[in-house]
C-alpha positions as CSV (number, residue, x, y, z in Angstrom):
1,M,0.0,0.0,0.0
2,T,1.0,3.5,-0.6
3,A,1.6,5.5,2.6
4,P,-0.7,8.5,3.1
5,I,0.7,11.8,2.1
6,E,1.1,14.2,5.0
7,T,0.0,17.8,4.4
8,T,1.0,20.9,6.3
9,G,-1.5,23.5,7.6
10,A,-0.7,25.9,4.8
11,T,-1.6,23.4,2.0
12,A,-4.4,21.4,3.7
13,E,-7.8,21.8,2.1
14,A,-10.7,22.9,4.3
15,Q,-13.0,20.1,5.3
16,P,-16.7,20.2,4.4
17,E,-17.7,20.7,8.1
18,A,-15.5,23.8,8.2
19,I,-17.2,25.2,5.1
20,L,-20.6,24.7,6.6
21,T,-19.6,26.3,9.8
22,G,-18.4,29.4,8.0
23,A,-21.6,29.6,6.0
24,K,-23.6,29.7,9.2
25,Q,-21.6,32.6,10.5
26,S,-22.2,34.8,7.5
27,Q,-25.4,34.0,5.7
28,I,-25.8,34.9,2.0
29,E,-28.2,37.8,1.8
30,G,-30.5,38.4,-1.1
31,R,-30.7,41.9,-2.7
32,S,-33.8,43.7,-3.6
33,L,-34.4,45.3,-7.0
34,S,-34.0,48.8,-5.5
35,R,-30.7,47.8,-3.9
36,I,-29.4,46.4,-7.2
37,A,-30.5,49.6,-9.0
38,W,-28.8,51.8,-6.4
39,T,-25.6,49.8,-6.8
40,R,-25.7,50.3,-10.6
41,F,-26.5,54.0,-10.2
42,K,-23.5,54.5,-7.8
43,R,-21.1,53.1,-10.4
44,D,-22.1,55.9,-12.9
45,K,-20.1,58.8,-11.5
46,V,-21.5,61.2,-14.1
47,A,-25.1,60.5,-13.0
48,V,-24.1,60.7,-9.4
49,A,-22.6,64.2,-10.1
50,G,-25.8,65.2,-11.8
51,G,-27.9,64.0,-8.9
52,V,-25.7,66.0,-6.4
53,I,-26.2,69.1,-8.5
54,V,-29.9,68.5,-8.7
55,I,-30.1,68.2,-4.9
56,M,-28.1,71.4,-4.5
57,L,-30.4,73.2,-6.9
58,V,-33.5,72.0,-5.2
59,L,-32.2,73.1,-1.8
60,L,-31.2,76.4,-3.2
61,A,-34.7,76.9,-4.6
62,I,-36.3,75.9,-1.3
63,L,-34.0,78.0,0.9
64,S,-33.8,81.0,-1.5
65,K,-36.0,83.2,0.7
66,P,-34.3,82.3,4.0
67,I,-30.9,82.9,2.3
68,Q,-31.9,86.3,1.2
69,W,-33.3,87.1,4.6
70,I,-30.2,85.9,6.5
71,F,-27.7,87.8,4.3
72,G,-29.9,90.8,3.7
73,L,-30.2,90.3,0.0
74,D,-32.9,92.0,-2.2
75,P,-33.2,90.9,-5.8
76,N,-35.1,94.1,-6.7
77,K,-32.9,96.6,-4.8
78,F,-31.5,99.3,-7.1
79,H,-27.9,100.4,-6.9
80,Q,-27.9,103.5,-9.1
81,D,-24.5,104.5,-7.6
82,L,-23.0,101.6,-9.4
83,I,-24.2,102.7,-12.8
84,D,-22.3,105.2,-14.9
85,P,-25.0,107.7,-16.0
86,A,-23.1,108.7,-19.1
87,L,-22.5,105.1,-20.5
88,L,-25.5,103.5,-18.8
89,R,-23.3,100.6,-17.8
90,P,-22.0,99.4,-14.4
91,K,-18.9,101.1,-13.2
92,G,-15.6,99.2,-13.1
93,A,-14.6,96.1,-15.0
94,W,-16.5,92.9,-15.7
95,G,-19.9,94.4,-15.2
96,G,-19.3,95.8,-11.8
97,M,-18.0,92.6,-10.2
98,S,-16.8,93.0,-6.6
99,W,-16.9,91.2,-3.3
100,S,-20.3,92.6,-2.6
101,H,-21.5,91.6,-6.1
102,P,-19.6,88.5,-7.2
103,L,-21.5,88.2,-10.5
104,G,-21.8,91.9,-11.1
105,V,-25.0,94.0,-11.4
106,D,-27.4,94.5,-14.3
107,P,-26.9,97.6,-16.5
108,Q,-30.5,98.9,-16.1
109,Y,-30.9,99.4,-12.4
110,G,-27.7,98.0,-10.8
111,R,-29.5,94.9,-9.3
112,D,-27.3,92.2,-8.0
113,L,-27.1,89.3,-10.5
114,L,-26.3,86.6,-8.0
115,T,-29.3,87.5,-5.9
116,R,-31.6,87.5,-8.9
117,I,-30.2,84.1,-10.0
118,I,-31.0,82.7,-6.5
119,E,-34.5,84.3,-6.6
120,G,-35.2,82.9,-10.1
121,S,-34.3,79.4,-9.1
122,W,-37.4,78.7,-7.2
123,V,-39.6,80.1,-9.9
124,S,-38.1,77.9,-12.6
125,L,-38.1,74.7,-10.5
126,L,-41.6,75.4,-9.2
127,V,-43.1,75.8,-12.6
128,A,-41.2,72.9,-14.1
129,G,-41.9,70.6,-11.1
130,G,-45.6,71.5,-11.0
131,A,-46.1,71.1,-14.7
132,T,-44.3,67.7,-14.6
133,L,-46.4,66.5,-11.7
134,L,-49.6,67.5,-13.5
135,A,-48.5,65.8,-16.7
136,V,-47.5,62.6,-14.8
137,L,-50.8,62.4,-12.9
138,I,-52.9,62.8,-16.1
139,G,-50.6,60.8,-18.4
140,V,-50.2,57.8,-16.0
141,F,-54.0,57.5,-15.4
142,F,-55.0,57.6,-19.0
143,G,-52.0,55.6,-20.2
144,V,-52.6,52.7,-17.8
145,V,-56.3,52.7,-18.5
146,A,-55.8,52.7,-22.3
147,G,-53.2,50.0,-22.1
148,Y,-55.1,47.6,-19.8
149,Y,-58.6,47.8,-21.2
150,G,-57.7,48.2,-24.9
151,G,-60.5,48.2,-27.5
152,F,-62.7,51.2,-27.8
153,V,-61.2,52.8,-24.6
154,D,-57.7,52.5,-26.0
155,T,-58.8,54.0,-29.3
156,L,-60.6,56.9,-27.7
157,I,-57.7,57.8,-25.4
158,S,-55.1,57.3,-28.1
159,R,-56.9,59.6,-30.5
160,T,-57.3,62.2,-27.7
161,M,-53.5,62.0,-27.2
162,D,-53.0,62.6,-30.9
163,T,-55.3,65.6,-30.8
164,F,-53.4,67.2,-27.9
165,L,-50.1,66.5,-29.6
166,A,-51.4,68.3,-32.7
167,F,-51.9,71.6,-30.8
168,P,-49.2,74.3,-31.5
169,L,-48.2,74.4,-27.8
170,L,-46.0,77.4,-28.0
171,L,-48.6,79.6,-29.7
172,F,-51.3,78.3,-27.5
173,A,-49.3,79.0,-24.3
174,I,-48.5,82.5,-25.6
175,S,-52.1,83.3,-26.3
176,I,-53.4,82.0,-22.9
177,S,-50.7,83.6,-20.9
178,A,-51.2,87.0,-22.7
179,S,-55.0,86.9,-22.2
180,L,-54.9,86.1,-18.5
181,Q,-52.3,88.7,-17.4
182,D,-54.8,90.9,-15.6
183,G,-56.5,88.4,-13.4
184,A,-58.6,85.2,-13.5
185,F,-60.0,82.5,-11.1
186,G,-59.6,84.8,-8.2
187,L,-55.8,85.1,-8.7
188,S,-53.7,87.9,-9.9
189,G,-50.0,88.9,-10.3
190,L,-47.3,86.3,-9.7
191,P,-49.6,83.4,-8.4
192,L,-51.7,83.7,-11.5
193,R,-48.8,83.6,-13.9
194,I,-47.2,80.6,-12.1
195,S,-50.6,78.8,-12.1
196,V,-51.2,79.5,-15.8
197,L,-47.7,78.3,-16.7
198,I,-48.1,75.1,-14.7
199,F,-51.5,74.4,-16.3
200,V,-50.5,75.2,-19.9
201,I,-47.2,73.3,-19.8
202,G,-48.5,70.3,-17.8
203,F,-51.9,69.9,-19.3
204,F,-50.6,69.8,-22.9
205,S,-47.6,67.6,-22.1
206,W,-49.4,64.6,-20.5
207,P,-49.8,62.7,-23.9
208,Y,-46.0,62.2,-23.9
209,M,-46.1,60.4,-20.6
210,G,-49.4,58.7,-21.5
211,R,-47.9,57.1,-24.6
212,I,-45.0,55.6,-22.6
213,V,-47.2,54.3,-19.8
214,R,-49.6,52.8,-22.4
215,A,-46.8,51.0,-24.2
216,Q,-45.5,49.6,-20.9
217,T,-48.9,48.5,-19.8
218,L,-49.5,46.7,-23.1
219,T,-46.4,44.5,-22.3
220,L,-47.5,43.9,-18.7
221,R,-51.2,43.2,-18.9
222,N,-50.8,39.6,-20.1
223,R,-48.0,38.7,-17.6
224,E,-48.5,35.9,-15.1
225,F,-49.0,38.1,-12.0
226,V,-51.9,39.8,-13.8
227,E,-53.5,36.5,-14.8
228,A,-53.1,35.3,-11.2
229,A,-54.8,38.4,-9.8
230,K,-57.7,37.8,-12.3
231,S,-58.0,34.2,-11.3
232,L,-58.4,35.3,-7.6
233,G,-61.3,37.5,-8.5
234,A,-59.5,40.9,-8.7
235,R,-61.3,43.6,-10.6
236,G,-59.9,46.2,-13.0
237,P,-59.2,49.1,-10.5
238,F,-57.3,46.7,-8.1
239,I,-55.2,45.3,-11.0
240,L,-54.5,48.8,-12.3
241,F,-53.3,50.4,-9.1
242,R,-52.1,47.4,-7.1
243,E,-50.5,45.2,-9.8
244,L,-49.6,47.2,-12.9
245,L,-48.8,50.7,-11.4
246,P,-46.1,49.5,-9.0
247,N,-44.3,47.9,-12.0
248,L,-44.5,51.1,-13.9
249,V,-42.7,53.2,-11.3
250,A,-39.3,52.9,-13.0
251,P,-40.2,54.3,-16.5
252,I,-42.4,56.9,-14.9
253,L,-39.6,58.1,-12.6
254,V,-37.1,58.2,-15.5
255,Y,-39.3,60.0,-17.9
256,A,-40.5,62.5,-15.3
257,T,-36.8,63.3,-14.5
258,L,-36.3,64.0,-18.2
259,M,-39.4,66.1,-18.5
260,I,-38.3,68.6,-15.9
261,P,-35.5,70.2,-17.9
262,T,-37.7,70.4,-20.9
263,N,-40.3,72.3,-18.9
264,I,-37.5,74.6,-17.5
265,L,-36.6,75.5,-21.0
266,F,-40.2,76.1,-21.9
267,E,-40.8,78.4,-19.0
268,A,-37.6,80.3,-19.8
269,G,-38.7,80.7,-23.4
270,L,-42.1,82.1,-22.4
271,S,-40.5,84.5,-19.9
272,F,-38.0,85.5,-22.6
273,L,-40.9,86.3,-25.0
274,G,-42.5,88.4,-22.2
275,V,-45.6,86.2,-21.6
276,G,-44.2,84.2,-18.7
277,I,-43.0,85.6,-15.4
278,A,-43.5,89.4,-15.3
279,P,-41.1,91.9,-13.7
280,P,-40.1,92.8,-11.1
281,Q,-40.1,89.1,-10.1
282,A,-36.7,87.6,-11.2
283,S,-36.7,84.8,-13.7
284,W,-33.9,83.3,-15.7
285,G,-35.7,83.7,-19.0
286,Q,-36.6,87.3,-18.2
287,M,-32.9,88.0,-17.4
288,L,-32.0,86.6,-20.8
289,S,-34.5,88.9,-22.4
290,N,-33.2,91.9,-20.6
291,A,-29.6,91.1,-21.7
292,S,-30.4,90.5,-25.3
293,D,-30.4,94.3,-26.1
294,I,-26.8,94.7,-24.8
295,Y,-25.4,91.3,-25.6
296,E,-22.8,92.6,-28.1
297,A,-21.5,95.2,-25.7
298,D,-21.7,93.1,-22.5
299,P,-22.2,89.4,-23.1
300,Q,-21.8,88.6,-19.4
301,Y,-25.4,89.5,-18.7
302,M,-26.6,86.7,-21.0
303,I,-23.9,84.3,-20.0
304,V,-24.8,84.3,-16.3
305,P,-28.5,83.3,-16.6
306,G,-27.7,81.1,-19.6
307,L,-25.2,79.1,-17.5
308,A,-27.8,78.7,-14.7
309,I,-30.3,77.2,-17.2
310,F,-27.5,75.1,-18.9
311,I,-26.2,73.6,-15.6
312,T,-29.8,72.9,-14.4
313,V,-30.9,71.2,-17.6
314,L,-27.7,69.2,-17.9
315,A,-27.8,68.0,-14.3
316,F,-31.4,66.7,-14.7
317,N,-30.5,65.1,-18.0
318,L,-27.5,63.3,-16.5
319,L,-29.6,62.2,-13.6
320,G,-32.4,60.9,-15.9
321,D,-29.9,58.9,-18.1
322,G,-28.3,57.4,-15.0
323,L,-31.7,56.4,-13.6
324,R,-32.7,54.8,-16.9
325,D,-29.5,52.7,-17.0
326,A,-29.8,51.7,-13.4
327,L,-33.5,50.8,-13.5
328,D,-33.3,49.1,-16.9
329,P,-30.0,47.4,-17.5
330,R,-31.1,46.2,-20.9
331,S,-30.9,49.7,-22.2
332,K,-27.1,49.7,-22.0
């Protein structure tokens, strides 16, 4: 017989009992879909950077009034002593930049640009966020109903979506905003303008969300979990809101994140044309409109609000792309 080969502690293999003992000490944990998505999202550094910027912008918009109160800032305070009466431009170089006015002052009244950027942040995000929420609520409801029931209901809702998409939205928004400037529905001034912008942008944008939700619902309505709910006696509303809607959260969240920058640009465009936010309330689009007359002489006054819009839109787009890749790995 061959003698058994002796092994040292360094080369000896672990016995099965030892492996089982180690497995009991650290059990293998399953990961939820949200945890897997979060892990994928963290790997995308660009999307994480976009998310951080979005959080900072939201906090800036929420805290814009407290920040102005703490530091004694006033977006509508005139500084005529900083304007050269002969040239009608800010005194000094770079548009009157100083420690007191880091981004300079506007050439009309000497108002601090940084303060007006901070003041305009909550207006843009409020209009864009409110319009997106309205479009999501209407679009998700009609989209899931059309996709699940099909037939005549689907045809009616789909043709309604096509009708809304055929509207010249920009011209319609301009006409409504211009006709409701004085007062309506018991509102006037800034609350009226913000409400009108939210309604016009959101109400005529819901078909985009509705089409996506309808397409996703068509792929889910014949899945096993829906058939199982039907076999247990579940009715339509229960299946819509308890079975289908939770499985639509990912595409809804991704598309809503991508709708916000589009609505920011739309609000800025209306304010630029003079039918959005009216002065003296600060708005990024309005600041661009005021700077357009002196752009060739002082491009800084267009660059500052333009960069604010650019950074905001880019951050939301990066965040939306990252969420899409994290929640739907097949899109990569």
